[in-house]
N, C-alpha and C positions, 0 to 999 in steps of 0.2 A: 522540583520533586515532583510535580503534577507531571510536566513531561516525560520524566521516566515513569510515571505510573502510566501512562496512556502509552508508551512504548511498549512496556511489558505487557500490558493488556492485549494490543493489539498484535502482537507476535504469539501470545497462546491464544488468540481465537483463530490467527493464520494458520496454524499449525493443526490445530484441532479440525475446521471446516472447511479449507482451501482444498480441491483435488487437485493434487500436486501433478496429477498424469497429465492433465490438460494446461498447464502454464505455460508451454509454449505458444499455443494457439492465441491466449490470452494476452501473450507479452505488447504486442502493440499497443492494445488498449492500455495496458498498465502506463506504459511510457507515454502516450497522450495524456494521460490524467495528470501525470507525473508533470509534464510541460505546462499544461493549462494550469495547474496548482500554484508552481513557481513565477507564472506570469501573474497571476493573479496577485499573490504574493509582494511580487515587485512593484505594481503598478499601484 
């Protein structure tokens, strides 16, 4: 239940505060953070 609450909260903040016109510029950085987070959680 907690995970669902966090997911909904982050999604709402993303729609409100992210400048969606610049997402293509930031996409490689987002992928980098996802990869590092997955590696950290695996180790």
